C-alpha positions as CSV (number, residue, x, y, z in Angstrom):
1,M,123.4,89.5,96.8
2,D,121.9,86.9,98.7
3,A,119.6,84.7,96.8
4,T,115.8,85.5,98.1
5,P,114.1,82.8,100.5
6,P,111.6,80.2,98.8
7,L,108.5,81.6,98.1
8,P,105.4,79.8,98.7
9,S,103.8,77.9,96.5
10,D,100.0,78.3,97.6
11,P,99.5,81.5,95.2
12,R,98.0,83.5,98.0
13,L,100.3,83.0,100.4
14,R,102.4,83.4,97.9
15,A,101.4,87.4,96.8
16,I,102.2,88.2,100.7
17,A,105.5,86.7,101.0
18,E,106.3,88.5,97.9
19,T,105.2,92.1,98.7
20,L,106.9,91.7,102.0
21,E,109.8,91.3,100.3
22,A,109.8,93.9,97.8
23,N,109.1,95.7,100.8
24,G,112.5,95.0,102.8
25,A,110.8,93.5,105.6
26,V,112.2,91.8,108.3
27,A,109.0,89.4,108.7
28,E,108.1,85.7,108.8
29,L,104.9,84.0,107.0
30,Y,103.2,81.4,108.8
31,D,100.2,78.8,107.3
32,R,96.6,78.9,109.0
33,K,98.2,76.2,111.7
34,W,101.3,78.7,112.4
35,R,103.7,76.4,110.7
36,I,106.7,78.3,108.6
37,V,105.7,79.1,104.6
38,F,107.9,82.2,103.8
39,V,111.2,84.4,105.6
40,T,112.3,87.2,104.5
41,T,115.7,87.8,103.0
42,E,116.0,90.4,106.0
43,M,114.8,88.3,108.3
44,C,117.4,85.4,107.2
45,R,120.1,88.4,107.5
46,M,118.8,90.1,110.9
47,N,119.7,86.1,112.0
48,A,122.8,85.7,110.1
49,V,121.1,82.7,108.5
50,P,122.1,82.1,104.8
51,T,119.1,82.5,102.6
52,E,120.0,78.9,101.2
53,D,119.7,77.9,104.5
54,V,116.6,78.8,105.4
55,E,114.2,76.2,103.9
56,E,115.1,73.5,106.3
57,T,112.6,75.6,108.6
58,Y,109.5,75.6,106.6
59,G,106.7,73.3,107.4
60,L,107.8,73.9,111.3
61,S,105.7,75.3,113.7
62,L,107.0,78.6,115.3
63,I,107.0,76.4,118.6
64,Q,109.2,74.1,116.7
65,R,111.5,75.3,114.3
66,D,112.9,77.8,118.3
67,L,113.1,74.7,120.1
68,R,115.1,72.7,117.1
69,Y,117.3,76.1,116.4
70,P,117.8,77.4,119.6
71,G,120.8,78.7,119.7
72,I,119.7,80.9,115.7
73,W,115.8,81.8,115.5
74,G,114.7,81.3,118.8
75,G,114.9,81.8,122.8
76,P,114.2,86.0,123.3
77,D,114.9,86.0,127.4
78,E,113.3,85.4,130.5
79,D,110.9,87.9,130.8
80,S,110.2,88.2,126.7
81,L,109.2,84.5,127.0
82,G,106.8,85.2,129.3
83,R,105.2,87.8,127.4
84,F,105.2,85.1,124.3
85,V,103.5,82.3,126.4
86,E,100.9,84.8,127.7
87,K,100.0,87.2,124.7
88,V,100.8,84.6,121.4
89,V,100.3,80.6,122.6
90,P,95.9,81.9,122.8
91,M,95.9,83.0,119.3
92,I,98.0,79.9,118.6
93,V,95.4,77.9,121.3
94,G,92.4,80.0,118.7
95,D,93.5,78.3,115.9
96,V,95.1,74.8,115.9
97,P,92.7,73.9,119.0
98,P,93.5,70.5,121.0
99,E,90.7,68.5,118.7
100,D,93.0,69.6,115.7
101,P,94.7,66.9,114.2
102,D,97.8,68.7,113.8
103,F,97.8,69.9,117.8
104,G,100.9,67.7,118.8
105,E,102.9,68.8,115.5
106,V,102.2,72.2,116.5
107,F,103.2,72.3,120.5
108,G,105.5,69.3,120.8
109,P,106.6,69.0,123.8
110,Y,103.8,71.7,125.3
111,S,100.7,69.8,123.7
112,E,99.5,69.5,127.5
113,V,99.8,73.1,128.6
114,A,99.4,74.8,125.6
115,P,95.2,74.4,126.3
116,Q,95.3,75.5,129.5
117,I,97.2,78.8,128.1
118,G,94.7,79.4,125.8
119,A,91.8,78.6,128.1
120,A,93.4,81.8,130.1
121,E,91.4,84.9,127.2
122,P,90.4,85.1,124.1
123,A,93.0,85.0,121.3
124,P,93.6,88.3,119.9
125,L,93.2,89.5,116.5
126,L,96.4,90.9,116.3
127,E,98.8,91.6,119.1
128,T,102.1,93.5,119.4
129,L,105.2,92.2,121.9
130,P,108.2,94.2,123.0
131,M,110.7,91.9,123.4
132,R,114.2,91.3,124.0
133,F,116.5,88.9,122.6
134,P,119.5,87.7,124.7
135,E,123.3,88.0,124.4
136,R,124.0,84.8,122.1
137,Q,122.2,86.8,119.6
138,R,123.5,90.1,119.8
139,S,126.4,89.2,119.4
140,L,126.3,88.0,115.9
141,N,125.7,91.9,115.0
142,T,122.0,91.3,114.8
143,W,118.9,92.5,117.2
144,S,119.8,94.7,120.1
145,G,117.5,96.3,123.0
146,E,114.2,96.1,122.8
147,V,112.2,94.9,119.4
148,E,108.5,94.7,118.9
149,V,106.9,92.3,117.0
150,L,103.4,92.2,115.5
151,Y,101.5,89.2,114.9
152,H,98.6,89.8,112.5
153,R,96.0,87.3,111.0
154,T,95.5,87.6,107.4
155,F,92.2,85.9,105.9
156,D,91.1,85.0,102.4
157,G,88.7,86.3,100.6
158,D,85.1,84.3,102.2
159,G,86.9,84.5,105.4
160,S,88.4,81.9,106.5
161,L,91.6,82.1,108.1
162,L,94.9,81.7,105.8
163,G,97.9,82.9,107.3
164,I,99.9,84.9,110.0
165,V,102.4,87.5,109.2
166,V,104.5,88.3,111.6
167,I,106.9,91.3,111.3
168,Y,109.7,92.3,113.4
169,R,110.5,96.2,113.7
170,P,113.2,98.0,116.4
171,A,110.9,99.5,119.2
172,L,112.6,102.8,118.6
173,Q,110.6,106.1,118.5
174,A,109.1,107.3,115.4
175,T,111.0,110.5,115.3
176,L,114.5,109.0,116.5
177,A,113.5,106.6,113.0
178,A,113.6,109.2,111.1
179,R,116.6,110.3,112.3
180,L,118.5,107.6,111.7
181,A,117.1,106.9,108.0
182,R,118.3,110.1,107.0
183,G,121.9,108.7,106.6
184,E,123.1,107.4,104.1
185,Q,121.6,104.6,103.2
186,E,124.1,102.9,100.4
187,V,126.9,104.0,103.2
188,L,125.3,101.8,106.1
189,E,124.6,98.6,103.3
190,R,128.2,99.4,102.6
191,I,129.1,99.0,106.4
192,G,126.6,96.2,106.9
193,R,128.3,93.4,104.5
194,L,131.2,93.8,106.6
195,S,129.4,93.0,109.9
196,E,132.2,89.6,109.9
197,P,136.1,90.6,110.5
198,A,137.7,88.8,107.3
199,R,140.7,89.7,105.4
200,R,140.1,92.7,102.9
201,P,142.0,94.6,100.5
202,A,141.5,98.2,100.2
203,G,142.6,101.2,99.7
204,I,143.8,103.5,103.0
205,L,143.3,107.4,103.7
206,F,144.5,109.4,106.7
207,A,143.9,112.8,106.3
208,D,145.5,115.5,108.8
209,L,144.9,119.4,109.5
210,E,148.3,120.9,108.9
211,G,149.8,123.6,111.1
212,S,146.5,123.0,113.6
213,G,147.6,124.7,116.8
214,E,148.8,127.6,114.6
215,L,145.0,127.9,113.7
216,S,143.7,127.3,117.1
217,R,145.5,130.3,118.3
218,R,144.4,132.7,115.3
219,L,141.0,131.8,114.9
220,S,138.4,132.0,118.1
221,S,137.5,129.2,119.6
222,Q,134.4,129.6,117.8
223,A,135.6,129.9,114.3
224,Y,137.5,127.2,115.2
225,F,134.9,125.3,116.1
226,G,133.1,125.7,113.0
227,L,136.9,124.4,110.8
228,I,136.8,121.7,112.5
229,R,133.3,121.1,112.1
230,S,133.5,121.7,108.5
231,L,136.2,119.6,108.1
232,T,135.1,116.6,109.0
233,E,132.2,117.1,106.9
234,L,134.4,117.7,103.7
235,I,136.4,114.6,104.8
236,D,133.3,112.6,105.2
237,D,131.4,113.7,102.2
238,S,134.6,113.0,100.0
239,V,134.8,109.3,101.4
240,T,131.2,108.2,101.3
241,S,130.8,109.3,97.6
242,N,133.4,107.8,96.6
243,H,132.2,104.6,97.7
244,G,134.6,104.4,100.6
245,I,134.0,104.3,104.5
246,T,135.0,107.2,107.0
247,G,137.0,105.8,109.8
248,K,137.6,107.3,113.4
249,H,138.0,111.3,113.5
250,A,140.7,112.1,115.7
251,G,140.3,115.8,116.8
252,D,141.7,117.6,113.6
253,G,142.0,114.6,110.8
254,G,140.1,111.7,109.8
255,S,141.1,108.1,107.9
256,A,139.2,106.1,105.6
257,L,138.6,102.8,104.3
258,F,138.3,101.9,100.5
259,V,137.7,98.5,100.7
260,V,137.3,96.0,97.3
261,E,134.0,94.6,96.0
262,D,133.4,92.3,93.6
263,G,137.5,91.7,93.8
264,D,138.0,95.4,91.6
265,E,141.3,97.0,93.1
266,G,141.2,99.2,90.9
267,V,137.9,100.6,92.1
268,A,139.2,101.0,95.5
269,A,142.5,102.6,94.2
270,A,140.8,105.3,92.0
271,G,138.1,105.8,94.7
272,A,140.8,106.7,96.9
273,I,142.3,108.9,94.6
274,R,139.3,110.4,93.3
275,A,138.4,111.4,97.6
276,A,141.6,112.9,98.8
277,R,141.8,115.4,95.8
278,A,138.2,116.5,97.0
279,I,139.3,117.0,100.1
280,R,142.3,118.7,99.2
281,A,140.0,121.4,96.9
282,G,137.4,121.4,99.3
283,A,140.1,122.6,102.1
284,D,140.4,125.9,100.7
285,G,137.1,127.1,101.1
286,L,136.7,125.6,104.6
287,L,137.5,129.4,106.3
288,A,136.0,133.2,104.9
289,E,138.3,134.8,102.6
290,G,141.1,136.8,103.9
291,G,141.4,133.7,106.5
292,P,144.4,131.6,107.5
293,E,145.7,129.3,104.6
294,V,144.0,125.6,105.4
295,R,145.9,122.8,104.2
296,V,145.3,119.6,104.7
297,N,147.7,116.2,104.2
298,I,146.4,112.9,102.7
299,G,148.6,110.1,102.5
300,L,147.2,107.2,100.3
301,H,148.1,103.1,100.7
302,W,147.4,99.9,100.0
303,G,146.6,97.5,102.6
304,A,146.1,93.9,101.1
305,T,145.7,91.5,104.1
306,L,143.8,93.9,106.2
307,M,141.4,92.6,108.7
308,V,138.6,94.3,108.1
309,G,135.0,94.0,110.2
310,Q,132.7,95.7,111.7
311,I,132.0,96.8,115.7
312,S,129.1,97.6,117.7
313,H,128.7,98.9,120.8
314,G,127.0,101.2,122.8
315,G,124.4,102.8,120.0
316,R,127.8,103.1,117.7
317,L,128.2,101.2,114.4
318,E,131.7,101.6,112.9
319,V,134.1,99.7,110.9
320,T,137.6,99.2,112.2
321,A,141.0,97.5,109.8
322,L,144.0,96.1,111.9
323,G,146.9,95.5,109.9
324,D,150.7,96.6,109.8
325,E,149.7,98.9,106.2
326,M,147.3,101.1,108.7
327,N,150.1,102.2,111.1
328,E,152.5,102.8,107.5
329,A,149.1,104.9,105.2
330,A,149.1,107.0,109.3
331,R,153.7,107.7,108.7
332,I,152.7,108.7,104.8
333,E,150.4,111.0,106.1
334,A,152.6,112.2,108.9
335,V,155.3,113.1,106.2
336,A,153.5,115.1,103.6
337,T,153.7,118.6,104.3
338,G,151.9,121.4,102.7
339,G,148.9,120.2,101.6
340,A,150.5,117.7,99.6
341,I,148.7,113.9,98.8
342,L,151.3,111.4,99.4
343,A,150.2,108.2,97.5
344,S,152.0,104.7,97.9
345,K,153.6,102.7,94.9
346,P,151.0,100.2,96.1
347,L,148.2,101.8,95.6
348,V,149.4,104.0,92.4
349,E,149.7,100.8,90.9
350,R,146.8,98.8,91.4
351,L,144.6,101.4,89.2
352,E,144.3,99.9,85.6
353,P,144.8,102.1,82.6
354,D,141.6,103.3,82.3
355,Y,141.3,104.9,85.8
356,A,144.9,106.1,85.8
357,A,143.7,108.3,82.4
358,E,140.3,109.3,84.0
359,L,142.6,110.7,87.1
360,D,145.6,112.1,84.6
361,I,148.3,109.9,86.2
362,D,151.1,109.0,84.2
363,Q,151.8,105.3,85.9
364,H,154.7,104.6,83.3
365,A,156.2,108.2,84.5
366,L,155.1,108.5,87.8
367,P,158.3,109.1,89.7
368,Y,158.2,107.7,93.0
369,R,160.8,108.1,96.1
370,P,161.3,106.6,100.0
371,L,159.7,108.0,102.7
372,S,163.5,108.9,103.7
373,E,164.4,110.4,101.6
374,L,161.5,113.0,101.9
375,G,162.2,114.0,106.0
376,A,160.7,111.0,107.7
377,E,161.8,111.0,110.7
378,G,161.1,109.1,113.7
379,K,158.3,106.5,113.6
380,A,158.0,107.7,110.5
381,L,161.1,106.4,109.2
382,R,161.2,103.3,111.4
383,D,157.8,102.1,110.1
384,A,158.2,103.2,107.1
385,G,160.8,104.9,105.3
386,T,161.5,102.4,102.6
387,I,158.2,102.7,101.4
388,A,158.1,104.7,97.8
389,V,155.4,107.3,97.6
390,A,154.6,109.7,94.7
391,E,153.0,113.3,95.3
392,L,149.6,113.1,93.3
């Protein structure tokens, strides 16, 4: 959990900062001379800056901060920079005019041109600008596309300028933002914690509809489409409700990761088993009574050295994992038949005794067999024939 960035010493500004932080705003707070006094935790996250490092920007003006740290905080694209100069610089000049003793500190190398820009038009009380950040910032999985930046002056009780609140938000239509907000917030936060690729241990789940070709021939196209949609929802719901992250859906199957958090491998392993059992239990209800039997085969495995990270492109956000264990998990699922759950010994043995008892698994009596004895052929035999699995 990120520590909260240092709060302003001025109690009036501190109250504003606490409100911004409590509401999860992507925001900054400046004093009356446009010097940074607070940056919210979410703003740090969006710029991939540790909250403990943000204090070094405090006391710098907005302009000086962006000049000193252009690779992190500054530098919207050329069009956005033009709008900033046209709209925001007059606001700053209005509050810190050339005769102000801090004018040179605020504007730095732009001290000579700022007065001419500021004289072009009156400084507004409120301004919202669309901006686009360059590729070097989007590569950090931070902002992408258009961003709206709201500049708002706030005043003290006697009418004097107290500071400036700057709030950033994606330039999305309200209806689109509402649709995105209907997603599972916990799942999105879980994905967000995997923004940077790293070695992460995890439980792995692969699920596949048995006899999908036969089912597609026996059902109408509409009924088969409905079955696949219901199966996808079943897999997603089973995984997310057990603290997992769904992977790619390949037609009539799916995959998932249960990444270790806080060092507790037992939680991840137990989550994978619970999700597998929920998928198996829900498969019977995917078609109306009297229809063909639906069976979902599931393979569970443990990935001790997976490279796990987030991929964000083209309006999609997903987590992917690479490693030999991913390939082995797929082979375990390929050997499962009749709606079976095959779990590898490395996964089952991650369970603490309490989790095993809760799942009604006797770890000492559970019989294991190598995949080679369960009919593994071809790639399954080659890649995972010696892996010991048990049916759960």
